[in-house]
C-alpha positions as CSV (number, residue, x, y, z in Angstrom):
1,X,-26.0,-19.2,-24.8
2,X,-29.0,-17.0,-25.4
3,X,-28.0,-13.4,-25.5
4,X,-29.3,-11.2,-22.7
5,X,-31.5,-8.3,-23.7
6,X,-29.7,-5.0,-24.0
7,X,-30.1,-2.5,-21.1
8,X,-27.9,0.4,-22.1
9,X,-29.5,2.7,-19.5
10,X,-27.9,0.6,-16.7
11,X,-24.4,1.6,-17.8
12,X,-23.5,5.3,-18.3
13,X,-21.1,5.5,-21.2
14,X,-20.4,3.2,-24.1
15,X,-19.6,-0.5,-24.0
16,X,-17.5,-2.3,-26.6
17,X,-19.4,-3.2,-29.8
18,X,-22.1,-6.0,-29.2
19,X,-21.5,-6.0,-25.5
20,X,-24.6,-5.6,-23.4
21,X,-25.8,-4.9,-19.8
22,X,-28.7,-6.5,-18.0
23,X,-30.1,-7.2,-14.6
24,X,-29.0,-10.7,-13.6
25,X,-31.4,-13.5,-12.6
26,X,-30.9,-16.9,-11.1
27,X,-29.8,-18.2,-14.5
28,X,-26.8,-15.9,-14.3
29,X,-25.5,-17.2,-11.0
30,X,-23.1,-19.9,-12.3
31,X,-21.5,-17.3,-14.7
32,X,-21.3,-14.7,-12.0
33,X,-19.8,-17.1,-9.5
34,X,-17.2,-18.1,-12.1
35,X,-16.4,-14.4,-12.8
36,X,-16.0,-13.7,-9.0
37,X,-13.7,-16.7,-8.6
38,X,-11.5,-15.6,-11.5
39,X,-11.3,-12.2,-9.9
40,X,-10.4,-13.6,-6.4
41,X,-7.8,-15.9,-7.7
42,X,-6.1,-13.1,-9.7
43,X,-6.4,-10.7,-6.8
44,X,-5.3,-12.8,-3.8
45,X,-4.3,-16.2,-5.1
46,X,-7.5,-18.2,-4.3
47,X,-11.2,-18.0,-4.4
48,X,-13.1,-17.6,-1.1
49,X,-16.8,-16.9,-1.8
50,X,-18.9,-20.0,-2.4
51,X,-21.6,-20.5,-5.0
52,X,-24.3,-20.3,-2.4
53,X,-23.1,-16.8,-1.5
54,X,-23.5,-15.7,-5.1
55,X,-26.9,-17.4,-5.3
56,X,-28.1,-15.7,-2.1
57,X,-27.0,-12.3,-3.2
58,X,-28.4,-12.4,-6.7
59,X,-31.6,-14.6,-6.4
60,X,-32.0,-15.6,-2.8
61,X,-32.7,-14.1,0.6
62,X,-29.9,-11.5,0.2
63,X,-31.2,-10.1,-3.0
64,X,-33.8,-7.8,-1.5
65,X,-31.3,-5.2,-0.3
66,X,-29.1,-5.4,-3.5
67,X,-29.3,-4.0,-7.0
68,X,-27.1,-5.7,-9.7
69,X,-25.9,-5.4,-13.2
70,X,-24.0,-7.9,-15.3
71,X,-22.1,-7.0,-18.5
72,X,-21.5,-9.7,-21.1
73,X,-19.3,-9.5,-24.2
74,X,-20.3,-10.4,-27.8
75,X,-19.9,-14.1,-27.1
76,X,-22.1,-14.0,-24.0
77,X,-19.2,-14.3,-21.5
78,X,-19.8,-12.4,-18.2
79,X,-17.0,-9.8,-18.1
80,X,-18.3,-7.4,-15.4
81,X,-20.6,-7.4,-12.4
82,X,-21.6,-4.6,-10.1
83,X,-23.7,-4.6,-6.9
84,X,-25.1,-1.8,-4.7
85,X,-26.3,-3.0,-1.3
86,X,-28.4,-0.9,0.9
87,X,-26.4,-1.8,4.0
88,X,-27.7,0.7,6.5
89,X,-29.0,4.3,6.6
90,X,-26.3,6.4,5.0
91,X,-24.1,3.4,3.8
92,X,-24.2,1.6,0.5
93,X,-21.8,-1.3,-0.1
94,X,-20.4,-1.3,-3.6
95,X,-18.8,-4.3,-5.3
96,X,-17.3,-4.1,-8.8
97,X,-15.9,-7.2,-10.3
98,X,-14.1,-7.1,-13.7
99,X,-12.8,-10.1,-15.5
100,X,-9.0,-10.2,-14.9
101,X,-8.5,-11.7,-18.4
102,X,-9.4,-8.4,-20.0
103,X,-6.6,-6.1,-21.1
104,X,-6.1,-3.1,-18.9
105,X,-7.6,-0.5,-21.2
106,X,-10.8,-2.5,-21.7
107,X,-10.9,-3.5,-18.0
108,X,-10.4,0.1,-16.8
109,X,-13.1,1.4,-19.1
110,X,-15.6,-1.3,-17.9
111,X,-14.7,-0.7,-14.2
112,X,-15.3,3.0,-14.7
113,X,-18.8,2.3,-16.2
114,X,-19.6,-0.1,-13.4
115,X,-18.6,2.3,-10.7
116,X,-20.6,5.0,-12.3
117,X,-23.7,2.7,-12.5
118,X,-23.1,1.7,-8.8
119,X,-23.1,5.4,-7.8
120,X,-26.5,5.9,-9.5
121,X,-27.9,2.8,-7.8
122,X,-26.6,3.9,-4.4
123,X,-28.1,7.3,-4.8
124,X,-31.4,5.8,-5.7
125,X,-31.2,3.7,-2.5
126,X,-30.4,6.7,-0.4
127,X,-33.3,8.6,-2.0
128,X,-35.7,5.8,-1.1
129,X,-34.6,6.4,2.5
130,X,-35.1,10.1,2.2
131,X,-31.4,10.9,2.7
132,X,-29.5,13.9,1.5
133,X,-26.2,12.1,1.2
134,X,-24.8,8.6,1.5
135,X,-21.5,6.8,1.8
136,X,-20.4,4.4,-1.0
137,X,-18.3,1.7,0.7
138,X,-16.2,-0.5,-1.5
139,X,-13.0,-2.5,-1.1
140,X,-10.0,-4.3,-2.5
141,X,-7.6,-7.1,-1.5
142,X,-4.3,-5.6,-0.4
143,X,-2.3,-7.2,-3.3
144,X,-4.7,-6.0,-5.9
145,X,-3.1,-2.9,-7.3
146,X,-5.4,-3.0,-10.3
147,X,-8.6,-2.7,-8.3
148,X,-7.1,0.0,-6.1
149,X,-6.2,2.0,-9.2
150,X,-9.8,1.7,-10.5
151,X,-11.2,2.7,-7.1
152,X,-9.0,5.8,-7.0
153,X,-10.1,6.7,-10.6
154,X,-13.7,6.4,-9.5
155,X,-13.2,8.9,-6.7
156,X,-12.8,6.5,-3.8
157,X,-10.2,6.9,-1.0
158,X,-8.5,4.1,1.0
159,X,-9.7,4.6,4.6
160,X,-9.0,1.4,6.5
161,X,-7.2,-2.0,6.4
162,X,-8.6,-5.2,7.8
163,X,-6.9,-8.4,8.8
164,X,-8.7,-11.6,7.9
165,X,-7.6,-14.0,10.6
166,X,-8.0,-17.8,11.1
167,X,-7.2,-20.3,13.8
168,X,-7.2,-24.1,13.3
169,X,-9.4,-26.0,15.8
170,X,-7.3,-28.4,17.9
171,X,-8.1,-31.3,20.3
172,X,-7.5,-28.9,23.2
173,X,-10.6,-26.9,22.1
174,X,-12.9,-29.8,23.0
175,X,-12.6,-29.0,26.7
176,X,-14.6,-26.0,28.0
177,X,-12.4,-23.3,29.5
178,X,-13.2,-21.2,32.6
179,X,-14.8,-17.8,31.9
180,X,-13.7,-14.5,33.2
181,X,-14.7,-13.6,36.9
182,X,-18.5,-13.2,37.1
183,X,-18.9,-13.9,33.4
184,X,-21.5,-16.3,32.1
185,X,-21.6,-17.4,28.5
186,X,-24.8,-19.0,27.2
187,X,-26.3,-19.7,23.8
188,X,-29.4,-17.7,22.8
189,X,-32.4,-19.5,24.2
190,X,-34.6,-21.6,21.9
191,X,-38.4,-21.8,22.1
192,X,-40.2,-25.1,21.9
193,X,-40.6,-24.9,18.1
194,X,-36.8,-24.4,17.7
195,X,-36.9,-20.7,16.9
196,X,-34.7,-18.3,19.0
197,X,-36.1,-16.4,22.0
198,X,-37.1,-13.0,20.7
199,X,-35.9,-11.2,23.9
200,X,-32.5,-12.8,23.5
201,X,-32.2,-11.7,19.9
202,X,-33.1,-8.1,20.9
203,X,-30.4,-8.3,23.6
204,X,-27.8,-9.4,21.1
205,X,-28.7,-6.5,18.8
206,X,-28.7,-4.0,21.6
207,X,-25.4,-5.1,22.9
208,X,-23.7,-5.0,19.5
209,X,-25.2,-1.6,18.6
210,X,-23.8,-0.2,21.8
211,X,-20.5,-2.1,21.6
212,X,-19.8,-0.8,18.1
213,X,-21.0,2.7,18.5
214,X,-17.4,3.9,19.0
215,X,-15.9,1.8,16.2
216,X,-14.8,2.9,12.8
217,X,-17.6,3.6,10.3
218,X,-20.4,2.3,12.5
219,X,-23.9,3.0,11.0
220,X,-26.9,2.2,13.2
221,X,-28.9,-0.7,11.9
222,X,-32.5,-1.4,13.0
223,X,-33.3,-4.7,14.6
224,X,-35.3,-5.9,11.6
225,X,-32.5,-4.9,9.2
226,X,-29.9,-6.7,11.3
227,X,-31.9,-9.9,11.5
228,X,-32.9,-10.0,7.9
229,X,-29.3,-9.4,6.7
230,X,-27.8,-12.2,8.9
231,X,-30.6,-14.7,8.1
232,X,-29.8,-14.1,4.3
233,X,-26.3,-15.6,4.8
234,X,-26.3,-19.2,3.5
235,X,-24.2,-20.1,6.6
236,X,-26.6,-18.6,9.1
237,X,-27.4,-20.9,12.0
238,X,-29.5,-19.9,15.1
239,X,-27.4,-22.1,17.3
240,X,-24.3,-20.0,16.5
241,X,-25.5,-17.0,18.6
242,X,-24.1,-16.4,22.2
243,X,-24.7,-13.9,24.9
244,X,-22.2,-13.0,27.6
245,X,-23.7,-11.9,31.0
246,X,-22.2,-10.4,34.1
247,X,-23.8,-12.2,37.1
248,X,-24.2,-10.4,40.4
249,X,-26.2,-11.9,43.2
250,X,-28.2,-13.9,40.7
251,X,-29.0,-10.9,38.5
252,X,-27.6,-11.3,34.9
253,X,-26.8,-8.3,32.7
254,X,-26.0,-8.8,29.0
255,X,-22.6,-7.2,28.3
256,X,-21.3,-9.1,25.3
257,X,-22.5,-11.0,22.2
258,X,-21.0,-13.2,19.5
259,X,-22.8,-14.2,16.3
260,X,-21.1,-16.8,14.1
261,X,-22.0,-18.6,10.9
262,X,-21.1,-21.8,9.2
263,X,-18.4,-21.6,6.6
264,X,-19.3,-23.7,3.5
265,X,-17.2,-25.2,0.8
266,X,-18.1,-25.2,-2.9
267,X,-20.2,-28.3,-2.4
268,X,-22.2,-26.7,0.4
269,X,-20.6,-28.8,3.2
270,X,-19.8,-27.1,6.5
271,X,-16.0,-26.9,7.0
272,X,-15.5,-24.1,9.6
273,X,-17.1,-21.4,11.7
274,X,-16.9,-17.7,11.0
275,X,-17.3,-14.9,13.6
276,X,-19.6,-12.3,12.1
277,X,-19.8,-10.2,15.2
278,X,-18.0,-10.1,18.6
279,X,-18.9,-7.1,20.7
280,X,-18.4,-6.2,24.4
281,X,-19.9,-3.1,26.1
282,X,-17.3,-0.5,27.0
283,X,-18.2,-0.8,30.7
284,X,-17.4,-4.6,30.7
285,X,-14.1,-4.5,28.8
286,X,-11.1,-5.9,30.5
287,X,-13.0,-8.6,32.4
288,X,-12.3,-11.5,30.0
289,X,-15.7,-11.3,28.2
290,X,-14.3,-11.3,24.7
291,X,-12.0,-14.2,25.5
292,X,-14.8,-16.2,27.0
293,X,-17.0,-15.7,24.0
294,X,-14.1,-16.8,21.7
295,X,-13.6,-19.9,23.8
296,X,-17.3,-20.7,23.4
297,X,-17.2,-20.6,19.6
298,X,-13.9,-22.6,19.5
299,X,-15.4,-25.3,21.8
300,X,-18.5,-25.4,19.7
301,X,-16.5,-25.7,16.5
302,X,-14.5,-28.6,18.0
303,X,-17.7,-30.4,19.0
304,X,-19.0,-30.1,15.5
305,X,-15.7,-31.4,14.0
306,X,-14.8,-28.2,12.1
307,X,-11.4,-27.4,10.9
308,X,-11.1,-23.8,11.9
309,X,-12.6,-20.5,13.1
310,X,-12.1,-17.3,11.1
311,X,-12.9,-13.6,11.7
312,X,-12.1,-10.1,10.5
313,X,-10.4,-7.4,12.6
314,X,-9.7,-3.7,12.1
315,X,-5.9,-3.3,11.8
316,X,-6.3,0.0,13.7
317,X,-8.8,-1.2,16.3
318,X,-8.4,0.8,19.5
319,X,-9.6,-2.1,21.6
320,X,-6.6,-4.2,21.1
321,X,-8.7,-7.0,19.6
322,X,-5.9,-8.2,17.2
323,X,-3.6,-8.8,20.2
324,X,-6.2,-11.0,21.9
325,X,-6.7,-13.0,18.7
326,X,-3.0,-13.5,18.2
327,X,-2.6,-14.6,21.8
328,X,-4.9,-17.5,21.3
329,X,-3.5,-18.7,18.0
330,X,-5.3,-16.6,15.3
331,X,-3.0,-15.7,12.3
332,X,-3.6,-13.4,9.4
333,X,-4.5,-15.3,6.2
334,X,-5.0,-12.3,3.9
335,X,-5.6,-8.5,4.1
336,X,-8.4,-6.4,2.7
337,X,-9.0,-2.6,2.4
338,X,-12.0,-0.3,2.7
339,X,-12.4,2.4,0.1
340,X,-15.0,5.1,0.6
341,X,-16.6,7.9,-1.4
342,X,-19.3,10.3,-0.1
343,X,-22.0,11.4,-2.5
344,X,-24.7,14.0,-2.3
345,X,-28.2,12.8,-3.3
346,X,-29.6,15.1,-5.9
């Protein structure tokens, strides 16, 4: 393997002898995906992110909002990887992956350097937006005490827990279910060329922004930012967007939205559906809108021959969403944590 050029300015502090840091390119994707998989297996027992996710983040449509650094040892093996993603105004997503095969002293030192680099990258992103401060938002799998220790050492605090839930698709899901009273569920309209109707996309964005305004850690996202981020997902599909409307005397008012994506296996084959967003306006809650949207994605997954539908839910959600999911067969498959640190932009 050809050694990468040294980039010591990317990592504050010293690396072990003959280790180097560089900005990854498409050529680094296989090694970074292997590193991420090793980390996920060690942290929660199995890998979940696919190779196309890594490719999109590093060298594909998702790269524009992200800054990366990869650290390789003297033999050229990728041992560490950090990412700072400009997620929304005032919020930077930070991901630090350290090879679990490293001893704790070496791994801890590398993690510290990567978190310090990510802070610098996040501050630069906030400065580009003209902000005086920003939130660094990172995370860990619940069983991963090692990552949690490193987050705490880097000044982060555990602020939230999330349940990653999944439900298998069954034969019963093939039949469409009745919606809540006065509720109509429809797919986002498509124009003659196959592209989605612009007004429907704006309606989805508006509903979700309003629905999540009172949720934990919501940061307003512009329509363009929202659309670009979702389209960068390798599993993005325009025919996985739904609107819920309340219909009164023929007039339809958008009150809920669900955006899903296709879940891919390591060979790029579609195996499931993932609910990226499910939001209902406060004024329409309690009328069966969320359940009707979930029924729509389950029926769609059954029609496509998929094995299951997955989603994430806030363990402390005030809306009772987790109870709804459990009532229709969703079960927690693993648990993640959010860790935050607020930084002032100098």
